C-alpha positions as CSV (number, residue, x, y, z in Angstrom):
1,M,-11.1,-16.4,-40.1
2,H,-13.5,-15.5,-42.7
3,F,-16.8,-15.8,-44.0
4,E,-18.4,-18.1,-46.6
5,R,-21.8,-18.4,-48.0
6,S,-23.4,-21.7,-47.4
7,S,-25.4,-23.1,-50.3
8,S,-28.0,-24.5,-48.2
9,S,-29.1,-21.4,-46.2
10,P,-28.1,-18.7,-48.9
11,G,-27.7,-15.4,-47.1
12,R,-26.5,-16.9,-43.6
13,P,-23.1,-16.4,-42.9
14,R,-21.0,-19.1,-41.0
15,I,-17.4,-19.1,-39.8
16,G,-14.7,-21.0,-41.2
17,H,-11.3,-22.5,-40.0
18,R,-8.8,-20.9,-42.2
19,L,-6.4,-18.1,-40.6
20,P,-4.7,-17.1,-43.6
21,I,-4.6,-13.2,-42.8
22,L,-3.7,-13.7,-39.1
23,A,-0.9,-16.2,-40.2
24,R,0.4,-13.6,-42.6
25,V,0.5,-10.8,-39.9
26,A,2.3,-13.1,-37.5
27,F,5.3,-13.9,-39.8
28,F,5.4,-10.3,-41.2
29,S,5.7,-9.2,-37.4
30,A,8.0,-11.8,-36.4
31,V,10.4,-11.1,-39.2
32,M,10.3,-7.0,-38.5
33,V,11.4,-7.9,-34.8
34,P,15.3,-7.3,-35.3
35,L,14.6,-4.5,-37.8
36,C,12.9,-2.2,-35.5
37,G,13.7,-2.9,-32.2
38,C,16.7,-3.5,-30.0
39,T,15.6,-7.1,-28.9
40,S,16.6,-9.8,-31.3
41,M,14.4,-12.7,-32.6
42,H,16.8,-15.1,-30.1
43,Q,16.3,-12.9,-27.3
44,W,12.5,-12.4,-27.8
45,W,12.4,-16.7,-27.6
46,D,14.5,-16.8,-24.8
47,N,12.7,-14.5,-22.5
48,G,9.2,-16.4,-23.2
49,F,8.4,-14.1,-26.3
50,K,8.6,-10.9,-24.6
51,I,10.8,-8.0,-25.6
52,G,13.1,-6.1,-23.4
53,P,15.6,-6.9,-21.0
54,E,15.2,-9.7,-18.5
55,Y,16.2,-8.5,-14.9
56,C,19.1,-9.5,-12.8
57,Q,19.8,-8.1,-9.1
58,P,22.9,-6.1,-9.4
59,A,25.9,-6.5,-7.2
60,A,26.0,-4.2,-4.4
61,P,28.8,-3.2,-2.3
62,V,28.9,-4.6,1.4
63,S,31.5,-5.3,4.0
64,E,32.9,-8.7,4.4
65,D,32.9,-8.1,8.1
66,W,32.1,-6.0,10.8
67,I,35.0,-3.0,11.7
68,D,34.3,-4.2,15.7
69,S,34.0,-8.1,14.6
70,T,37.1,-9.2,17.0
71,D,35.2,-7.9,20.0
72,V,34.1,-10.8,22.1
73,R,30.5,-8.9,23.1
74,L,29.9,-9.4,19.1
75,T,29.3,-12.5,17.7
76,S,28.8,-13.5,14.3
77,E,25.8,-15.8,14.7
78,S,22.5,-15.4,12.8
79,P,20.6,-12.8,14.8
80,D,17.3,-13.8,16.0
81,N,16.1,-10.2,16.3
82,G,12.2,-11.1,15.2
83,H,11.4,-10.0,19.0
84,W,14.3,-8.0,19.8
85,W,12.4,-6.4,22.6
86,A,12.3,-9.5,24.6
87,V,16.0,-9.4,25.5
88,F,15.1,-6.3,27.7
89,D,12.6,-8.6,29.8
90,D,10.3,-5.5,30.3
91,P,6.5,-6.1,30.3
92,M,5.5,-2.8,29.6
93,L,8.1,-2.4,26.7
94,D,6.5,-5.8,25.4
95,T,2.7,-4.2,25.7
96,L,3.8,-1.0,24.3
97,V,5.2,-2.6,21.2
98,L,2.2,-4.7,20.7
99,N,-0.2,-1.7,20.9
100,A,2.0,0.2,18.6
101,Y,1.9,-2.5,16.2
102,G,-2.2,-2.7,16.5
103,Q,-2.9,1.4,16.4
104,N,-0.1,3.0,14.8
105,L,-1.7,5.0,12.4
106,D,1.6,5.2,9.8
107,L,1.8,1.4,9.7
108,R,-2.3,1.7,8.9
109,T,-1.4,3.9,6.1
110,A,1.3,1.5,4.7
111,G,-1.2,-1.1,5.0
112,F,-3.6,0.6,2.6
113,R,-0.6,1.1,0.3
114,V,-0.3,-2.6,-0.3
115,M,-4.2,-2.9,-0.6
116,E,-3.7,-0.3,-3.6
117,A,-0.8,-2.5,-5.0
118,R,-2.9,-5.6,-5.2
119,V,-5.6,-4.2,-6.9
120,Q,-3.2,-2.3,-9.3
121,R,-1.8,-5.8,-10.1
122,A,-5.2,-7.2,-11.0
123,I,-6.1,-4.3,-13.4
124,A,-2.8,-5.0,-15.2
125,A,-3.5,-8.7,-15.2
126,G,-6.5,-8.1,-17.1
127,N,-5.4,-6.5,-19.9
128,L,-4.3,-10.1,-20.7
129,L,-8.2,-10.8,-21.2
130,P,-10.1,-9.2,-24.0
131,E,-9.8,-5.5,-23.3
132,S,-13.3,-5.0,-25.2
133,Q,-16.5,-6.9,-24.2
134,Q,-19.7,-4.9,-25.1
135,A,-23.5,-5.8,-25.8
136,S,-25.8,-3.5,-27.1
137,A,-29.9,-3.8,-28.3
138,D,-31.6,-1.4,-30.5
139,Y,-34.8,-0.7,-32.1
140,Q,-35.9,1.9,-35.1
141,R,-38.8,2.5,-36.7
142,I,-38.1,3.2,-39.9
143,K,-40.6,5.3,-42.9
144,T,-39.2,5.3,-46.6
145,A,-39.6,8.4,-48.3
146,Q,-42.4,8.6,-51.0
147,R,-41.1,8.8,-54.5
148,V,-42.5,7.8,-57.5
149,G,-41.8,4.2,-59.0
150,R,-39.8,2.9,-55.8
151,P,-40.7,-0.2,-53.9
152,A,-42.4,0.2,-50.6
153,A,-42.5,4.0,-51.2
154,G,-44.2,5.6,-48.1
155,Q,-44.3,2.6,-46.1
156,Y,-43.3,2.3,-42.2
157,F,-41.6,-1.0,-40.8
158,S,-39.6,-1.8,-38.0
159,A,-35.7,-3.1,-37.7
160,W,-34.4,-5.1,-34.6
161,G,-31.2,-5.9,-33.5
162,T,-28.8,-6.9,-31.1
163,D,-25.2,-7.1,-31.0
164,V,-22.3,-8.6,-28.8
165,N,-18.8,-7.2,-29.7
166,L,-15.2,-8.2,-28.9
167,A,-11.6,-7.1,-29.0
168,W,-8.6,-8.7,-27.6
169,E,-5.3,-7.4,-28.4
170,L,-2.6,-10.5,-28.3
171,D,0.3,-9.9,-26.4
172,F,2.5,-10.9,-29.2
173,W,5.7,-9.2,-27.7
174,G,4.7,-9.6,-24.0
175,R,3.8,-6.0,-23.1
176,F,0.9,-7.1,-20.9
177,R,3.4,-9.6,-19.1
178,R,5.7,-7.2,-19.1
179,A,3.3,-4.5,-17.1
180,V,2.2,-7.8,-15.0
181,E,5.8,-8.1,-13.9
182,A,6.2,-4.6,-13.1
183,A,2.8,-4.7,-11.1
184,D,4.1,-8.0,-8.7
185,A,7.0,-6.2,-8.2
186,D,5.4,-3.1,-7.3
187,L,3.1,-5.3,-5.1
188,Q,6.2,-6.5,-3.4
189,A,7.9,-3.3,-2.7
190,S,4.8,-1.9,-1.0
191,I,5.2,-5.0,1.3
192,E,8.8,-4.1,1.7
193,D,7.8,-0.4,2.6
194,Y,4.9,-1.7,5.3
195,D,7.4,-4.0,6.8
196,D,10.0,-0.9,6.7
197,V,7.5,1.5,8.3
198,L,7.1,-1.3,10.9
199,V,11.0,-1.9,11.9
200,V,11.0,2.1,12.2
201,L,7.9,2.0,14.3
202,L,8.9,-0.4,16.8
203,G,12.5,0.6,17.0
204,D,11.0,4.3,18.0
205,V,8.8,2.9,20.4
206,G,12.0,1.1,22.2
207,I,14.1,4.5,21.9
208,T,11.2,6.4,23.3
209,Y,10.3,4.1,26.2
210,V,14.2,3.9,27.1
211,E,14.3,7.8,26.7
212,I,11.4,7.9,29.5
213,R,13.0,5.8,31.7
214,T,16.4,7.6,31.4
215,L,14.6,11.0,31.9
216,Q,13.1,9.4,34.9
217,S,16.5,8.2,36.4
218,R,17.6,11.5,35.8
219,L,14.9,13.4,37.3
220,A,15.2,10.9,40.4
221,A,19.3,11.6,40.6
222,V,18.3,15.3,40.3
223,R,15.9,15.4,43.2
224,A,18.5,13.3,45.7
225,N,21.0,16.1,45.1
226,V,18.4,18.6,46.1
227,D,17.5,16.9,49.3
228,A,21.4,16.5,50.0
229,Q,22.0,20.0,49.2
230,R,19.7,21.1,51.3
231,G,21.1,19.2,53.7
232,A,24.2,20.9,53.1
233,L,22.6,24.4,53.5
234,R,21.4,23.9,56.7
235,I,24.5,22.8,57.6
236,A,25.9,26.1,56.2
237,E,23.2,28.2,57.8
238,V,23.8,26.3,61.1
239,R,27.4,27.0,61.3
240,F,26.7,30.9,60.2
241,S,24.3,31.2,63.1
242,E,26.9,29.6,65.5
243,G,29.5,32.0,64.0
244,R,31.8,29.3,63.0
245,S,31.3,30.3,59.1
246,T,30.7,33.4,57.0
247,K,27.6,34.1,55.0
248,L,29.6,32.9,52.0
249,D,29.0,29.6,52.8
250,V,25.4,30.1,53.0
251,F,25.7,31.6,49.7
252,Q,27.4,29.1,48.2
253,A,25.2,26.5,49.5
254,Q,22.1,28.6,48.0
255,N,23.7,28.7,44.4
256,N,24.3,25.1,44.2
257,L,21.1,24.3,45.2
258,A,19.2,26.5,43.0
259,Q,21.5,25.2,40.0
260,T,20.4,21.8,40.7
261,E,16.5,22.6,41.1
262,S,16.7,24.6,37.8
263,A,17.4,21.4,36.1
264,I,14.0,19.5,37.4
265,P,11.7,22.1,34.7
266,A,13.6,21.3,31.9
267,L,13.5,17.7,32.5
268,E,9.8,17.3,33.7
269,L,9.2,19.1,29.9
270,A,11.3,16.7,28.1
271,L,9.7,13.6,30.0
272,R,6.1,15.1,28.7
273,R,7.3,15.1,25.1
274,A,8.6,12.1,25.1
275,S,5.3,10.7,26.7
276,N,3.4,12.5,24.1
277,R,5.5,10.8,21.5
278,L,5.0,7.7,22.7
279,C,1.1,8.2,22.6
280,I,1.4,9.0,19.3
281,L,3.6,6.1,18.1
282,C,0.6,3.9,19.9
283,G,-2.3,5.7,17.9
284,T,-3.6,7.0,20.9
285,P,-4.3,11.1,22.0
286,P,-1.6,12.1,24.0
287,R,-2.2,12.2,27.8
288,D,-0.2,11.6,30.9
289,L,1.2,7.7,30.7
290,E,3.2,8.6,34.1
291,Q,0.3,6.2,35.9
292,E,0.3,3.5,33.4
293,L,4.0,3.4,32.9
294,G,5.1,4.1,37.0
295,I,8.5,4.5,37.5
296,G,10.6,2.2,36.4
297,P,14.6,1.7,36.0
298,I,16.3,1.9,32.6
299,P,16.1,-1.0,30.5
300,V,19.3,-3.1,31.5
301,P,20.5,-5.0,27.9
302,P,22.7,-7.9,27.5
303,V,26.5,-7.4,27.1
304,D,26.7,-9.6,24.3
305,V,24.9,-9.1,21.0
306,A,25.1,-11.6,18.0
307,V,25.0,-9.4,14.6
308,G,25.9,-12.1,11.9
309,V,27.8,-10.5,8.8
310,P,27.0,-7.4,7.0
311,A,26.0,-9.6,3.9
312,D,22.6,-10.5,5.9
313,L,21.6,-7.0,5.1
314,L,20.5,-7.8,2.0
315,S,18.0,-9.9,3.0
316,R,17.1,-8.8,6.4
317,R,16.6,-5.0,6.0
318,P,13.3,-4.1,4.5
319,D,14.4,-1.2,2.6
320,V,17.2,-2.4,0.8
321,R,14.4,-5.2,-0.2
322,R,12.2,-2.2,-1.5
323,A,14.5,-0.5,-3.1
324,E,15.6,-3.8,-5.2
325,R,12.0,-4.6,-6.1
326,E,11.4,-1.1,-7.2
327,L,14.6,-1.8,-9.7
328,A,13.0,-5.0,-10.8
329,A,9.5,-3.2,-11.4
330,Q,11.2,-0.3,-13.6
331,S,13.2,-3.4,-15.7
332,A,10.2,-4.5,-16.5
333,R,9.0,-1.0,-17.5
334,I,11.5,-0.8,-20.0
335,G,10.0,-4.2,-21.9
336,V,6.9,-2.2,-21.8
337,A,8.0,0.9,-23.8
338,T,10.3,-1.4,-26.0
339,A,7.0,-3.3,-27.0
340,E,5.7,0.0,-28.2
341,L,7.6,-0.1,-31.0
342,Y,6.4,-3.1,-32.4
343,P,2.8,-3.7,-34.2
344,H,-0.3,-4.3,-32.1
345,I,-1.9,-7.1,-32.9
346,A,-5.2,-7.5,-32.1
347,I,-8.5,-10.0,-32.7
348,T,-12.1,-8.6,-33.3
349,G,-15.5,-10.4,-33.6
350,T,-19.1,-9.4,-33.6
351,I,-21.9,-11.8,-33.2
352,G,-25.5,-10.0,-33.5
353,L,-29.2,-10.6,-34.4
354,E,-31.4,-8.4,-36.7
355,A,-34.7,-8.6,-38.0
356,N,-37.7,-6.4,-39.1
357,D,-40.1,-8.3,-36.9
358,F,-39.5,-8.7,-33.4
359,T,-40.8,-12.6,-33.5
360,N,-38.5,-13.3,-36.5
361,L,-35.1,-11.7,-34.0
362,F,-34.1,-15.1,-32.3
363,R,-34.3,-17.0,-35.7
364,S,-31.7,-18.6,-37.0
365,E,-31.8,-16.5,-40.3
366,A,-31.2,-13.2,-38.2
367,F,-28.1,-14.4,-37.1
368,A,-25.2,-12.2,-38.3
369,G,-21.3,-11.6,-37.4
370,S,-17.8,-11.3,-38.1
371,I,-14.6,-11.9,-37.2
372,G,-10.7,-11.0,-38.2
373,P,-7.4,-9.8,-37.1
374,S,-6.0,-6.2,-37.1
375,L,-2.7,-4.2,-36.7
376,R,-2.1,-1.2,-35.6
377,W,1.5,0.3,-35.9
378,N,2.8,3.5,-34.4
379,I,5.0,4.5,-37.4
380,L,6.7,8.2,-37.8
381,N,6.4,8.5,-34.4
382,Y,9.4,11.2,-34.2
383,G,11.8,9.7,-31.9
384,R,9.1,9.6,-29.2
385,L,9.0,5.8,-28.6
386,L,12.7,5.3,-28.6
387,N,13.2,8.5,-26.2
388,N,10.4,6.8,-24.0
389,I,12.8,3.7,-23.9
390,R,15.7,5.8,-23.3
391,V,13.9,7.5,-20.1
392,Q,12.7,4.1,-18.7
393,D,16.2,3.2,-19.0
394,A,17.5,6.3,-17.1
395,R,14.8,5.8,-14.3
396,F,16.4,1.9,-14.1
397,Q,20.0,3.4,-13.5
398,Q,19.1,5.9,-11.2
399,L,17.2,3.3,-9.2
400,A,20.1,1.1,-9.5
401,A,22.3,3.7,-7.9
402,K,20.2,4.3,-5.2
403,Y,19.7,0.3,-4.2
404,Q,23.7,0.4,-3.9
405,G,23.3,4.1,-1.4
406,T,20.5,2.3,0.4
407,V,22.9,-0.9,1.2
408,L,26.0,1.6,1.9
409,Q,23.8,3.4,4.0
410,A,22.3,0.3,5.8
411,N,26.1,-0.9,6.5
412,A,26.8,2.4,7.8
413,E,24.0,2.6,10.1
414,A,24.5,-1.0,11.3
415,E,28.3,-0.1,11.9
416,D,27.1,3.4,14.1
417,A,24.7,1.5,16.4
418,L,27.4,-1.1,17.2
419,A,30.3,1.3,17.7
420,A,27.9,3.5,20.1
421,F,26.9,0.0,22.0
422,L,30.5,-0.8,22.5
423,K,31.7,2.7,23.5
424,S,28.4,3.6,25.7
425,H,29.3,0.0,27.9
426,E,32.9,1.4,28.1
427,R,31.9,4.7,29.4
428,A,28.9,3.6,31.7
429,A,31.6,1.3,33.5
430,T,33.9,4.2,33.9
431,L,31.5,6.3,35.1
432,T,29.9,4.1,37.6
433,D,33.2,4.2,39.0
434,S,33.7,7.9,38.8
435,V,30.1,8.6,40.6
436,D,31.1,5.9,43.6
437,A,34.0,7.8,44.0
438,A,32.4,11.4,44.1
439,Q,29.7,10.0,46.3
440,N,32.2,8.9,48.7
441,A,34.0,12.2,48.3
442,V,31.0,14.4,49.1
443,D,30.1,12.6,52.5
444,M,33.8,13.0,53.5
445,A,33.9,16.6,52.7
446,L,30.4,17.3,54.3
447,R,31.5,15.3,57.4
448,Q,34.4,17.3,57.6
449,Y,32.9,20.2,57.1
450,R,30.5,19.8,59.6
451,E,33.2,19.2,62.3
452,G,35.3,22.3,60.9
453,Q,38.1,20.6,59.3
454,T,37.9,21.9,55.9
455,D,35.6,24.9,54.5
456,F,32.3,24.8,52.5
457,N,34.2,25.8,49.3
458,R,34.9,21.9,48.7
459,V,31.6,20.4,49.7
460,F,30.3,22.8,47.0
461,I,32.6,21.4,44.2
462,L,32.0,18.1,45.2
463,Q,28.3,18.3,45.3
464,A,28.4,20.0,42.0
465,A,30.6,17.3,40.5
466,L,28.4,14.6,42.1
467,A,25.0,15.9,40.4
468,R,26.8,16.4,36.9
469,E,28.5,12.9,36.9
470,Q,25.1,11.0,38.5
471,D,23.3,12.8,35.3
472,Q,25.9,12.0,32.9
473,L,25.7,8.2,33.9
474,A,21.8,8.2,33.8
475,Q,22.1,9.4,30.6
476,V,25.0,7.2,29.4
477,S,23.1,4.2,30.8
478,G,20.3,5.2,28.3
479,D,22.5,5.4,25.9
480,V,23.2,1.4,26.1
481,A,20.1,0.9,25.9
482,R,19.2,3.0,23.0
483,S,22.2,1.7,21.1
484,L,21.4,-1.7,21.4
485,V,17.9,-0.8,19.8
486,E,19.1,1.0,17.1
487,I,21.5,-2.4,16.3
488,Y,18.1,-4.1,15.8
489,R,16.7,-1.3,13.8
490,A,19.8,-1.5,11.7
491,L,19.7,-5.1,11.3
492,G,16.2,-5.1,10.1
493,G,14.6,-6.9,13.3
494,G,10.9,-6.5,14.3
495,W,9.0,-6.9,11.1
496,Q,8.5,-10.6,11.7
497,I,6.2,-9.6,14.1
498,R,3.1,-9.7,11.6
499,Y,3.6,-13.3,10.7
500,P,1.0,-15.1,12.1
501,A,2.9,-18.1,13.2
502,N,4.1,-16.4,16.2
503,E,1.8,-17.7,19.1
504,Q,2.5,-14.7,21.3
505,L,0.7,-12.7,18.9
506,Q,-2.7,-14.1,18.7
507,F,-4.6,-11.1,17.3
508,V,-5.6,-9.6,14.2
509,T,-5.2,-5.8,13.3
510,A,-6.6,-3.5,10.8
511,T,-3.1,-3.5,9.3
512,T,-2.4,-7.3,9.0
513,I,-1.3,-8.1,5.3
514,E,-3.1,-11.4,4.8
515,G,-0.6,-13.6,2.5
516,A,2.2,-11.4,2.3
């Protein structure tokens, strides 16, 4: 735009409707596109008038099927693992999951990171609007110098003025729109990070709860063996007092009992640590949870598990989705860096009122203004702009490799959890038979020792073996339940809890992501 003098109002500018300067600038810049950058005119047009590459999700290596897919306990049905803890049918576990979701501090921190990303996205979108919008007003009292022959020499007068300034850089090359794309992807990545924290949190709650129940079962087995071994010690002492055995039997019984009793403090310490860890996961100070949790059995998982196919990991696991969104954000940053090779085209304007007397400030004759295009081009940058593009591209390649590595790691974690679940089931079945046989052997050996048909050495060996195998059975039973939790976590289950559509979860927490 340009200004012309009006014949009816001399000295008053008016805004015309011709844009020869801006048109020339735009034409010149469009011609220079293929000369100063790596994006052709055709690509610039196809990209929606944006410089830089268009993002396309890269391929990621993933297995076609699970290694143990032929096992009848694994089904290829799509898993409904949004509320995986319900398969254990344990009300206490359900309560702990809800408490952790509502109070965990790490999850709350992740929620605030989402809030930060939303604000950053709003800032990026604001750059599409005029960057500078300023209003100013001033007043001056002026005295002219006293010079001979100068009109109005030595006189005083006032100067009143007010201005509104506007500067708007046109997003001709898509620099600001690419920045918005990056901010959008960063926001999505922060939401996926929240979901990943949630998946890990709920998995930790389940694993810790299983550990507590396992330790309780191990303690119960140890205490039962302590009682049984005390009974064997009394039998040995009676036989020794009657002269039917030597002191060696008493010493062996005492040794067995002391060895078994020594395991109780270590198990109690492990139980206390697991209880404290569960308190932290639920966002509360450590306290004794024995009264709240009570004494319960190890959660019993189902025999069959729906696992789908490995390709489902790309859409189900939040950490995989987060890595892909980080990659998309970096792709957009390449476009932002590439746009710096091209001229910055802007429109600046000023509208103001000027008068020597305040009463005349708002008259039409006091109006003044200017508007016009401007161009700023970073030349002779000594390769800094090109090298910055190379930096952004290198970061993109790093994130691409990280994304593919995340997919591989997710596949491996799922395979590890599936193998642990299947093998723990088999081991638990074998140990159950072994414990039953060991218990029968101990009962028979004690009866024979009481009747004098065998020595105490056999009782000593069998009771020690029974204590070990009962402890192993409790641990393996816990491994079965824990490995199932790890399967659900490896498959990306649990983050669906934050959707308000679930009728079982009608509560609001400080970390709820609205509209995510």
